[in-house]
PDBQT receptor file of N, H, CA, C and O in Angstrom, charges set to zero:
ATOM      1  N   MET A   1      97.808  91.081  88.967  1.00  0.00    +0.000 N 
ATOM      2  CA  MET A   1      98.070  90.227  90.094  1.00  0.00    +0.000 C 
ATOM      3  C   MET A   1      97.936  91.002  91.404  1.00  0.00    +0.000 C 
ATOM      4  O   MET A   1      97.416  90.484  92.392  1.00  0.00    +0.000 OA
ATOM      5  N   ALA A   2      98.404  92.234  91.402  1.00  0.00    +0.000 N 
ATOM      6  H   ALA A   2      98.827  92.655  90.599  1.00  0.00    +0.000 HD
ATOM      7  CA  ALA A   2      98.299  93.047  92.616  1.00  0.00    +0.000 C 
ATOM      8  C   ALA A   2      96.829  93.326  92.937  1.00  0.00    +0.000 C 
ATOM      9  O   ALA A   2      96.412  93.208  94.089  1.00  0.00    +0.000 OA
ATOM     10  N   ALA A   3      96.062  93.688  91.944  1.00  0.00    +0.000 N 
ATOM     11  H   ALA A   3      96.401  93.784  91.008  1.00  0.00    +0.000 HD
ATOM     12  CA  ALA A   3      94.649  93.991  92.158  1.00  0.00    +0.000 C 
ATOM     13  C   ALA A   3      93.877  92.772  92.640  1.00  0.00    +0.000 C 
ATOM     14  O   ALA A   3      92.908  92.903  93.388  1.00  0.00    +0.000 OA
ATOM     15  N   ALA A   4      94.300  91.594  92.217  1.00  0.00    +0.000 N 
ATOM     16  H   ALA A   4      95.088  91.488  91.610  1.00  0.00    +0.000 HD
ATOM     17  CA  ALA A   4      93.629  90.358  92.619  1.00  0.00    +0.000 C 
ATOM     18  C   ALA A   4      94.081  89.881  93.991  1.00  0.00    +0.000 C 
ATOM     19  O   ALA A   4      93.514  88.933  94.535  1.00  0.00    +0.000 OA
ATOM     20  N   GLY A   5      95.104  90.531  94.560  1.00  0.00    +0.000 N 
ATOM     21  H   GLY A   5      95.565  91.301  94.118  1.00  0.00    +0.000 HD
ATOM     22  CA  GLY A   5      95.619  90.124  95.853  1.00  0.00    +0.000 C 
ATOM     23  C   GLY A   5      96.525  88.905  95.788  1.00  0.00    +0.000 C 
ATOM     24  O   GLY A   5      96.765  88.247  96.800  1.00  0.00    +0.000 OA
ATOM     25  N   SER A   6      97.026  88.605  94.597  1.00  0.00    +0.000 N 
ATOM     26  H   SER A   6      96.830  89.139  93.775  1.00  0.00    +0.000 HD
ATOM     27  CA  SER A   6      97.872  87.428  94.400  1.00  0.00    +0.000 C 
ATOM     28  C   SER A   6      99.315  87.636  94.836  1.00  0.00    +0.000 C 
ATOM     29  O   SER A   6     100.048  86.667  95.036  1.00  0.00    +0.000 OA
ATOM     30  N   ILE A   7      99.729  88.886  94.986  1.00  0.00    +0.000 N 
ATOM     31  H   ILE A   7      99.134  89.673  94.824  1.00  0.00    +0.000 HD
ATOM     32  CA  ILE A   7     101.107  89.181  95.383  1.00  0.00    +0.000 C 
ATOM     33  C   ILE A   7     101.101  90.193  96.516  1.00  0.00    +0.000 C 
ATOM     34  O   ILE A   7     100.162  90.974  96.666  1.00  0.00    +0.000 OA
ATOM     35  N   SER A   8     102.161  90.165  97.309  1.00  0.00    +0.000 N 
ATOM     36  H   SER A   8     102.923  89.530  97.187  1.00  0.00    +0.000 HD
ATOM     37  CA  SER A   8     102.267  91.147  98.387  1.00  0.00    +0.000 C 
ATOM     38  C   SER A   8     103.559  91.950  98.302  1.00  0.00    +0.000 C 
ATOM     39  O   SER A   8     103.700  92.976  98.968  1.00  0.00    +0.000 OA
ATOM     40  N   VAL A   9     104.508  91.484  97.479  1.00  0.00    +0.000 N 
ATOM     41  H   VAL A   9     104.393  90.650  96.939  1.00  0.00    +0.000 HD
ATOM     42  CA  VAL A   9     105.790  92.168  97.329  1.00  0.00    +0.000 C 
ATOM     43  C   VAL A   9     106.221  92.107  95.870  1.00  0.00    +0.000 C 
ATOM     44  O   VAL A   9     106.069  91.082  95.206  1.00  0.00    +0.000 OA
ATOM     45  N   VAL A  10     106.764  93.227  95.379  1.00  0.00    +0.000 N 
ATOM     46  H   VAL A  10     106.887  94.059  95.919  1.00  0.00    +0.000 HD
ATOM     47  CA  VAL A  10     107.388  93.287  94.058  1.00  0.00    +0.000 C 
ATOM     48  C   VAL A  10     108.869  93.546  94.281  1.00  0.00    +0.000 C 
ATOM     49  O   VAL A  10     109.242  94.514  94.944  1.00  0.00    +0.000 OA
ATOM     50  N   LEU A  11     109.714  92.684  93.728  1.00  0.00    +0.000 N 
ATOM     51  H   LEU A  11     109.411  91.898  93.189  1.00  0.00    +0.000 HD
ATOM     52  CA  LEU A  11     111.163  92.848  93.824  1.00  0.00    +0.000 C 
ATOM     53  C   LEU A  11     111.697  93.325  92.484  1.00  0.00    +0.000 C 
ATOM     54  O   LEU A  11     111.461  92.692  91.455  1.00  0.00    +0.000 OA
ATOM     55  N   VAL A  12     112.410  94.429  92.496  1.00  0.00    +0.000 N 
ATOM     56  H   VAL A  12     112.602  94.943  93.332  1.00  0.00    +0.000 HD
ATOM     57  CA  VAL A  12     113.044  94.945  91.275  1.00  0.00    +0.000 C 
ATOM     58  C   VAL A  12     114.451  95.404  91.618  1.00  0.00    +0.000 C 
ATOM     59  O   VAL A  12     114.728  95.794  92.752  1.00  0.00    +0.000 OA
ATOM     60  N   ARG A  13     115.327  95.356  90.645  1.00  0.00    +0.000 N 
ATOM     61  H   ARG A  13     115.102  95.039  89.723  1.00  0.00    +0.000 HD
ATOM     62  CA  ARG A  13     116.701  95.795  90.879  1.00  0.00    +0.000 C 
ATOM     63  C   ARG A  13     116.790  97.315  90.916  1.00  0.00    +0.000 C 
ATOM     64  O   ARG A  13     117.408  97.890  91.812  1.00  0.00    +0.000 OA
ATOM     65  N   TRP A  14     116.170  97.956  89.937  1.00  0.00    +0.000 N 
ATOM     66  H   TRP A  14     115.668  97.489  89.209  1.00  0.00    +0.000 HD
ATOM     67  CA  TRP A  14     116.231  99.413  89.813  1.00  0.00    +0.000 C 
ATOM     68  C   TRP A  14     114.838  99.970  89.595  1.00  0.00    +0.000 C 
ATOM     69  O   TRP A  14     113.973  99.263  89.078  1.00  0.00    +0.000 OA
ATOM     70  N   PRO A  15     114.597 101.213  89.974  1.00  0.00    +0.000 N 
ATOM     71  CA  PRO A  15     113.296 101.846  89.729  1.00  0.00    +0.000 C 
ATOM     72  C   PRO A  15     112.935 101.936  88.246  1.00  0.00    +0.000 C 
ATOM     73  O   PRO A  15     111.755 102.004  87.903  1.00  0.00    +0.000 OA
ATOM     74  N   VAL A  16     113.932 101.938  87.366  1.00  0.00    +0.000 N 
ATOM     75  H   VAL A  16     114.891 101.883  87.644  1.00  0.00    +0.000 HD
ATOM     76  CA  VAL A  16     113.653 102.038  85.932  1.00  0.00    +0.000 C 
ATOM     77  C   VAL A  16     112.837 100.841  85.433  1.00  0.00    +0.000 C 
ATOM     78  O   VAL A  16     112.242 100.908  84.357  1.00  0.00    +0.000 OA
ATOM     79  N   VAL A  17     112.805  99.770  86.187  1.00  0.00    +0.000 N 
ATOM     80  H   VAL A  17     113.288  99.715  87.061  1.00  0.00    +0.000 HD
ATOM     81  CA  VAL A  17     111.985  98.611  85.825  1.00  0.00    +0.000 C 
ATOM     82  C   VAL A  17     110.505  98.964  85.941  1.00  0.00    +0.000 C 
ATOM     83  O   VAL A  17     109.679  98.443  85.192  1.00  0.00    +0.000 OA
ATOM     84  N   ILE A  18     110.177  99.837  86.867  1.00  0.00    +0.000 N 
ATOM     85  H   ILE A  18     110.848 100.260  87.476  1.00  0.00    +0.000 HD
ATOM     86  CA  ILE A  18     108.790 100.238  87.073  1.00  0.00    +0.000 C 
ATOM     87  C   ILE A  18     108.363 101.241  86.014  1.00  0.00    +0.000 C 
ATOM     88  O   ILE A  18     107.239 101.172  85.517  1.00  0.00    +0.000 OA
ATOM     89  N   ALA A  19     109.233 102.161  85.664  1.00  0.00    +0.000 N 
ATOM     90  H   ALA A  19     110.146 102.217  86.068  1.00  0.00    +0.000 HD
ATOM     91  CA  ALA A  19     108.982 103.136  84.603  1.00  0.00    +0.000 C 
ATOM     92  C   ALA A  19     110.332 103.644  84.123  1.00  0.00    +0.000 C 
ATOM     93  O   ALA A  19     111.232 103.879  84.930  1.00  0.00    +0.000 OA
ATOM     94  N   PRO A  20     110.477 103.816  82.816  1.00  0.00    +0.000 N 
ATOM     95  CA  PRO A  20     111.764 104.284  82.292  1.00  0.00    +0.000 C 
ATOM     96  C   PRO A  20     112.129 105.662  82.833  1.00  0.00    +0.000 C 
ATOM     97  O   PRO A  20     111.262 106.450  83.209  1.00  0.00    +0.000 OA
ATOM     98  N   GLU A  21     113.408 105.929  82.863  1.00  0.00    +0.000 N 
ATOM     99  H   GLU A  21     114.113 105.289  82.558  1.00  0.00    +0.000 HD
ATOM    100  CA  GLU A  21     113.893 107.217  83.387  1.00  0.00    +0.000 C 
ATOM    101  C   GLU A  21     113.237 108.394  82.674  1.00  0.00    +0.000 C 
ATOM    102  O   GLU A  21     112.993 109.435  83.284  1.00  0.00    +0.000 OA
ATOM    103  N   SER A  22     112.954 108.232  81.396  1.00  0.00    +0.000 N 
ATOM    104  H   SER A  22     113.152 107.386  80.900  1.00  0.00    +0.000 HD
ATOM    105  CA  SER A  22     112.323 109.319  80.648  1.00  0.00    +0.000 C 
ATOM    106  C   SER A  22     110.885 109.588  81.127  1.00  0.00    +0.000 C 
ATOM    107  O   SER A  22     110.316 110.636  80.823  1.00  0.00    +0.000 OA
ATOM    108  N   ARG A  23     110.311 108.655  81.863  1.00  0.00    +0.000 N 
ATOM    109  H   ARG A  23     110.773 107.804  82.110  1.00  0.00    +0.000 HD
ATOM    110  CA  ARG A  23     108.950 108.819  82.400  1.00  0.00    +0.000 C 
ATOM    111  C   ARG A  23     108.959 108.564  83.909  1.00  0.00    +0.000 C 
ATOM    112  O   ARG A  23     108.066 107.912  84.449  1.00  0.00    +0.000 OA
ATOM    113  N   HIS A  24     109.984 109.089  84.573  1.00  0.00    +0.000 N 
ATOM    114  H   HIS A  24     110.710 109.619  84.135  1.00  0.00    +0.000 HD
ATOM    115  CA  HIS A  24     110.157 108.812  85.995  1.00  0.00    +0.000 C 
ATOM    116  C   HIS A  24     108.952 109.207  86.844  1.00  0.00    +0.000 C 
ATOM    117  O   HIS A  24     108.733 108.618  87.902  1.00  0.00    +0.000 OA
ATOM    118  N   GLU A  25     108.166 110.191  86.406  1.00  0.00    +0.000 N 
ATOM    119  H   GLU A  25     108.344 110.669  85.546  1.00  0.00    +0.000 HD
ATOM    120  CA  GLU A  25     106.992 110.591  87.180  1.00  0.00    +0.000 C 
ATOM    121  C   GLU A  25     105.970 109.454  87.261  1.00  0.00    +0.000 C 
ATOM    122  O   GLU A  25     105.211 109.367  88.226  1.00  0.00    +0.000 OA
ATOM    123  N   ASP A  26     105.952 108.579  86.244  1.00  0.00    +0.000 N 
ATOM    124  H   ASP A  26     106.569 108.650  85.460  1.00  0.00    +0.000 HD
ATOM    125  CA  ASP A  26     105.049 107.427  86.273  1.00  0.00    +0.000 C 
ATOM    126  C   ASP A  26     105.440 106.449  87.364  1.00  0.00    +0.000 C 
ATOM    127  O   ASP A  26     104.590 105.747  87.912  1.00  0.00    +0.000 OA
ATOM    128  N   ARG A  27     106.714 106.403  87.675  1.00  0.00    +0.000 N 
ATOM    129  H   ARG A  27     107.405 106.973  87.229  1.00  0.00    +0.000 HD
ATOM    130  CA  ARG A  27     107.211 105.483  88.699  1.00  0.00    +0.000 C 
ATOM    131  C   ARG A  27     106.533 105.742  90.034  1.00  0.00    +0.000 C 
ATOM    132  O   ARG A  27     106.101 104.801  90.700  1.00  0.00    +0.000 OA
ATOM    133  N   TYR A  28     106.435 106.992  90.428  1.00  0.00    +0.000 N 
ATOM    134  H   TYR A  28     106.786 107.756  89.887  1.00  0.00    +0.000 HD
ATOM    135  CA  TYR A  28     105.826 107.334  91.708  1.00  0.00    +0.000 C 
ATOM    136  C   TYR A  28     104.347 106.958  91.737  1.00  0.00    +0.000 C 
ATOM    137  O   TYR A  28     103.837 106.459  92.740  1.00  0.00    +0.000 OA
ATOM    138  N   ARG A  29     103.680 107.204  90.633  1.00  0.00    +0.000 N 
ATOM    139  H   ARG A  29     104.095 107.609  89.818  1.00  0.00    +0.000 HD
ATOM    140  CA  ARG A  29     102.259 106.854  90.541  1.00  0.00    +0.000 C 
ATOM    141  C   ARG A  29     102.065 105.341  90.652  1.00  0.00    +0.000 C 
ATOM    142  O   ARG A  29     101.175 104.878  91.366  1.00  0.00    +0.000 OA
ATOM    143  N   GLU A  30     102.890 104.579  89.953  1.00  0.00    +0.000 N 
ATOM    144  H   GLU A  30     103.613 104.955  89.373  1.00  0.00    +0.000 HD
ATOM    145  CA  GLU A  30     102.752 103.117  89.972  1.00  0.00    +0.000 C 
ATOM    146  C   GLU A  30     103.130 102.529  91.330  1.00  0.00    +0.000 C 
ATOM    147  O   GLU A  30     102.473 101.602  91.804  1.00  0.00    +0.000 OA
ATOM    148  N   VAL A  31     104.172 103.050  91.956  1.00  0.00    +0.000 N 
ATOM    149  H   VAL A  31     104.706 103.803  91.571  1.00  0.00    +0.000 HD
ATOM    150  CA  VAL A  31     104.546 102.581  93.293  1.00  0.00    +0.000 C 
ATOM    151  C   VAL A  31     103.415 102.892  94.271  1.00  0.00    +0.000 C 
ATOM    152  O   VAL A  31     103.070 102.051  95.101  1.00  0.00    +0.000 OA
ATOM    153  N   ALA A  32     102.838 104.078  94.183  1.00  0.00    +0.000 N 
ATOM    154  H   ALA A  32     103.119 104.761  93.509  1.00  0.00    +0.000 HD
ATOM    155  CA  ALA A  32     101.727 104.449  95.060  1.00  0.00    +0.000 C 
ATOM    156  C   ALA A  32     100.524 103.541  94.817  1.00  0.00    +0.000 C 
ATOM    157  O   ALA A  32      99.847 103.127  95.758  1.00  0.00    +0.000 OA
ATOM    158  N   ARG A  33     100.271 103.242  93.565  1.00  0.00    +0.000 N 
ATOM    159  H   ARG A  33     100.820 103.579  92.800  1.00  0.00    +0.000 HD
ATOM    160  CA  ARG A  33      99.155 102.355  93.230  1.00  0.00    +0.000 C 
ATOM    161  C   ARG A  33      99.362 100.969  93.840  1.00  0.00    +0.000 C 
ATOM    162  O   ARG A  33      98.435 100.382  94.399  1.00  0.00    +0.000 OA
ATOM    163  N   LEU A  34     100.580 100.458  93.728  1.00  0.00    +0.000 N 
ATOM    164  H   LEU A  34     101.333 100.935  93.275  1.00  0.00    +0.000 HD
ATOM    165  CA  LEU A  34     100.878  99.157  94.325  1.00  0.00    +0.000 C 
ATOM    166  C   LEU A  34     100.706  99.209  95.840  1.00  0.00    +0.000 C 
ATOM    167  O   LEU A  34     100.124  98.302  96.435  1.00  0.00    +0.000 OA
ATOM    168  N   ARG A  35     101.205 100.257  96.451  1.00  0.00    +0.000 N 
ATOM    169  H   ARG A  35     101.677 100.994  95.968  1.00  0.00    +0.000 HD
ATOM    170  CA  ARG A  35     101.061 100.391  97.912  1.00  0.00    +0.000 C 
ATOM    171  C   ARG A  35      99.600 100.474  98.315  1.00  0.00    +0.000 C 
ATOM    172  O   ARG A  35      99.203  99.896  99.326  1.00  0.00    +0.000 OA
ATOM    173  N   ASP A  36      98.789 101.191  97.533  1.00  0.00    +0.000 N 
ATOM    174  H   ASP A  36      99.112 101.662  96.711  1.00  0.00    +0.000 HD
ATOM    175  CA  ASP A  36      97.354 101.272  97.818  1.00  0.00    +0.000 C 
ATOM    176  C   ASP A  36      96.693  99.896  97.767  1.00  0.00    +0.000 C 
ATOM    177  O   ASP A  36      95.690  99.652  98.438  1.00  0.00    +0.000 OA
ATOM    178  N   LEU A  37      97.263  99.011  96.973  1.00  0.00    +0.000 N 
ATOM    179  H   LEU A  37      98.078  99.209  96.429  1.00  0.00    +0.000 HD
ATOM    180  CA  LEU A  37      96.745  97.644  96.858  1.00  0.00    +0.000 C 
ATOM    181  C   LEU A  37      97.370  96.710  97.893  1.00  0.00    +0.000 C 
ATOM    182  O   LEU A  37      97.101  95.509  97.895  1.00  0.00    +0.000 OA
ATOM    183  N   GLY A  38      98.202  97.265  98.768  1.00  0.00    +0.000 N 
ATOM    184  H   GLY A  38      98.420  98.240  98.767  1.00  0.00    +0.000 HD
ATOM    185  CA  GLY A  38      98.820  96.469  99.819  1.00  0.00    +0.000 C 
ATOM    186  C   GLY A  38     100.087  95.742  99.403  1.00  0.00    +0.000 C 
ATOM    187  O   GLY A  38     100.511  94.794 100.064  1.00  0.00    +0.000 OA
ATOM    188  N   VAL A  39     100.689  96.185  98.313  1.00  0.00    +0.000 N 
ATOM    189  H   VAL A  39     100.344  96.955  97.776  1.00  0.00    +0.000 HD
ATOM    190  CA  VAL A  39     101.899  95.545  97.783  1.00  0.00    +0.000 C 
ATOM    191  C   VAL A  39     103.111  96.410  98.100  1.00  0.00    +0.000 C 
ATOM    192  O   VAL A  39     103.096  97.617  97.857  1.00  0.00    +0.000 OA
ATOM    193  N   SER A  40     104.154  95.800  98.638  1.00  0.00    +0.000 N 
ATOM    194  H   SER A  40     104.166  94.820  98.835  1.00  0.00    +0.000 HD
ATOM    195  CA  SER A  40     105.408  96.504  98.910  1.00  0.00    +0.000 C 
ATOM    196  C   SER A  40     106.312  96.421  97.695  1.00  0.00    +0.000 C 
ATOM    197  O   SER A  40     106.376  95.387  97.030  1.00  0.00    +0.000 OA
ATOM    198  N   VAL A  41     107.006  97.499  97.408  1.00  0.00    +0.000 N 
ATOM    199  H   VAL A  41     106.954  98.339  97.948  1.00  0.00    +0.000 HD
ATOM    200  CA  VAL A  41     108.011  97.511  96.345  1.00  0.00    +0.000 C 
ATOM    201  C   VAL A  41     109.366  97.491  97.033  1.00  0.00    +0.000 C 
ATOM    202  O   VAL A  41     109.681  98.383  97.821  1.00  0.00    +0.000 OA
ATOM    203  N   ARG A  42     110.171  96.473  96.734  1.00  0.00    +0.000 N 
ATOM    204  H   ARG A  42     109.915  95.749  96.094  1.00  0.00    +0.000 HD
ATOM    205  CA  ARG A  42     111.479  96.318  97.346  1.00  0.00    +0.000 C 
ATOM    206  C   ARG A  42     112.530  96.282  96.255  1.00  0.00    +0.000 C 
ATOM    207  O   ARG A  42     112.326  95.698  95.191  1.00  0.00    +0.000 OA
ATOM    208  N   TYR A  43     113.658  96.915  96.539  1.00  0.00    +0.000 N 
ATOM    209  H   TYR A  43     113.823  97.389  97.404  1.00  0.00    +0.000 HD
ATOM    210  CA  TYR A  43     114.754  96.974  95.569  1.00  0.00    +0.000 C 
ATOM    211  C   TYR A  43     115.862  96.010  95.986  1.00  0.00    +0.000 C 
ATOM    212  O   TYR A  43     116.146  95.847  97.173  1.00  0.00    +0.000 OA
ATOM    213  N   THR A  44     116.479  95.377  94.996  1.00  0.00    +0.000 N 
ATOM    214  H   THR A  44     116.248  95.510  94.032  1.00  0.00    +0.000 HD
ATOM    215  CA  THR A  44     117.540  94.415  95.278  1.00  0.00    +0.000 C 
ATOM    216  C   THR A  44     118.931  94.999  95.062  1.00  0.00    +0.000 C 
ATOM    217  O   THR A  44     119.916  94.386  95.475  1.00  0.00    +0.000 OA
ATOM    218  N   TRP A  45     119.041  96.160  94.431  1.00  0.00    +0.000 N 
ATOM    219  H   TRP A  45     118.241  96.658  94.096  1.00  0.00    +0.000 HD
ATOM    220  CA  TRP A  45     120.332  96.822  94.220  1.00  0.00    +0.000 C 
ATOM    221  C   TRP A  45     120.748  97.445  95.543  1.00  0.00    +0.000 C 
ATOM    222  O   TRP A  45     119.981  98.207  96.131  1.00  0.00    +0.000 OA
ATOM    223  N   ALA A  46     121.933  97.140  96.016  1.00  0.00    +0.000 N 
ATOM    224  H   ALA A  46     122.556  96.521  95.539  1.00  0.00    +0.000 HD
ATOM    225  CA  ALA A  46     122.374  97.488  97.371  1.00  0.00    +0.000 C 
ATOM    226  C   ALA A  46     122.089  98.935  97.800  1.00  0.00    +0.000 C 
ATOM    227  O   ALA A  46     121.538  99.130  98.884  1.00  0.00    +0.000 OA
ATOM    228  N   PRO A  47     122.437  99.958  97.006  1.00  0.00    +0.000 N 
ATOM    229  CA  PRO A  47     122.170 101.331  97.467  1.00  0.00    +0.000 C 
ATOM    230  C   PRO A  47     120.682 101.615  97.699  1.00  0.00    +0.000 C 
ATOM    231  O   PRO A  47     120.328 102.350  98.621  1.00  0.00    +0.000 OA
ATOM    232  N   LEU A  48     119.827 101.047  96.882  1.00  0.00    +0.000 N 
ATOM    233  H   LEU A  48     120.114 100.450  96.133  1.00  0.00    +0.000 HD
ATOM    234  CA  LEU A  48     118.390 101.256  97.081  1.00  0.00    +0.000 C 
ATOM    235  C   LEU A  48     117.838 100.314  98.141  1.00  0.00    +0.000 C 
ATOM    236  O   LEU A  48     116.924 100.674  98.882  1.00  0.00    +0.000 OA
ATOM    237  N   ALA A  49     118.388  99.123  98.212  1.00  0.00    +0.000 N 
ATOM    238  H   ALA A  49     119.131  98.831  97.609  1.00  0.00    +0.000 HD
ATOM    239  CA  ALA A  49     117.910  98.148  99.202  1.00  0.00    +0.000 C 
ATOM    240  C   ALA A  49     118.134  98.655 100.614  1.00  0.00    +0.000 C 
ATOM    241  O   ALA A  49     117.372  98.319 101.521  1.00  0.00    +0.000 OA
ATOM    242  N   ALA A  50     119.167  99.458 100.811  1.00  0.00    +0.000 N 
ATOM    243  H   ALA A  50     119.786  99.731 100.074  1.00  0.00    +0.000 HD
ATOM    244  CA  ALA A  50     119.458  99.992 102.138  1.00  0.00    +0.000 C 
ATOM    245  C   ALA A  50     118.286 100.829 102.662  1.00  0.00    +0.000 C 
ATOM    246  O   ALA A  50     117.963 100.788 103.849  1.00  0.00    +0.000 OA
ATOM    247  N   SER A  51     117.664 101.577 101.768  1.00  0.00    +0.000 N 
ATOM    248  H   SER A  51     117.926 101.610 100.804  1.00  0.00    +0.000 HD
ATOM    249  CA  SER A  51     116.511 102.378 102.188  1.00  0.00    +0.000 C 
ATOM    250  C   SER A  51     115.209 101.652 101.903  1.00  0.00    +0.000 C 
ATOM    251  O   SER A  51     114.210 101.849 102.595  1.00  0.00    +0.000 OA
ATOM    252  N   ASN A  52     115.229 100.803 100.865  1.00  0.00    +0.000 N 
ATOM    253  H   ASN A  52     116.041 100.643 100.303  1.00  0.00    +0.000 HD
ATOM    254  CA  ASN A  52     114.064 100.044 100.404  1.00  0.00    +0.000 C 
ATOM    255  C   ASN A  52     112.802 100.861 100.385  1.00  0.00    +0.000 C 
ATOM    256  O   ASN A  52     111.750 100.419 100.847  1.00  0.00    +0.000 OA
ATOM    257  N   GLY A  53     112.911 102.043  99.855  1.00  0.00    +0.000 N 
ATOM    258  H   GLY A  53     113.766 102.402  99.480  1.00  0.00    +0.000 HD
ATOM    259  CA  GLY A  53     111.742 102.874  99.676  1.00  0.00    +0.000 C 
ATOM    260  C   GLY A  53     111.936 103.794  98.498  1.00  0.00    +0.000 C 
ATOM    261  O   GLY A  53     113.058 104.189  98.182  1.00  0.00    +0.000 OA
ATOM    262  N   GLU A  54     110.872 104.126  97.868  1.00  0.00    +0.000 N 
ATOM    263  H   GLU A  54     109.960 103.806  98.125  1.00  0.00    +0.000 HD
ATOM    264  CA  GLU A  54     110.924 105.055  96.749  1.00  0.00    +0.000 C 
ATOM    265  C   GLU A  54     110.643 106.425  97.294  1.00  0.00    +0.000 C 
ATOM    266  O   GLU A  54     109.552 106.673  97.807  1.00  0.00    +0.000 OA
ATOM    267  N   THR A  55     111.600 107.324  97.198  1.00  0.00    +0.000 N 
ATOM    268  H   THR A  55     112.486 107.123  96.781  1.00  0.00    +0.000 HD
ATOM    269  CA  THR A  55     111.409 108.671  97.701  1.00  0.00    +0.000 C 
ATOM    270  C   THR A  55     111.438 109.645  96.535  1.00  0.00    +0.000 C 
ATOM    271  O   THR A  55     112.044 109.382  95.496  1.00  0.00    +0.000 OA
ATOM    272  N   ARG A  56     110.784 110.750  96.725  1.00  0.00    +0.000 N 
ATOM    273  H   ARG A  56     110.291 110.964  97.569  1.00  0.00    +0.000 HD
ATOM    274  CA  ARG A  56     110.762 111.783  95.690  1.00  0.00    +0.000 C 
ATOM    275  C   ARG A  56     111.834 112.797  95.981  1.00  0.00    +0.000 C 
ATOM    276  O   ARG A  56     111.993 113.760  95.230  1.00  0.00    +0.000 OA
TER     277      ARG A  56
């Protein structure tokens, strides 16, 4: 959907939804890929929503 331009925002509660904690390095790659496609990743869990960004 992101590649087709059908979405512009992905809402998730926790980063583990994007990639499990055991593969956390994949999370950064996938978030970057979404951003490259013009899609924002937004978190709904209050502590992450405050920054609403994935940081390393």
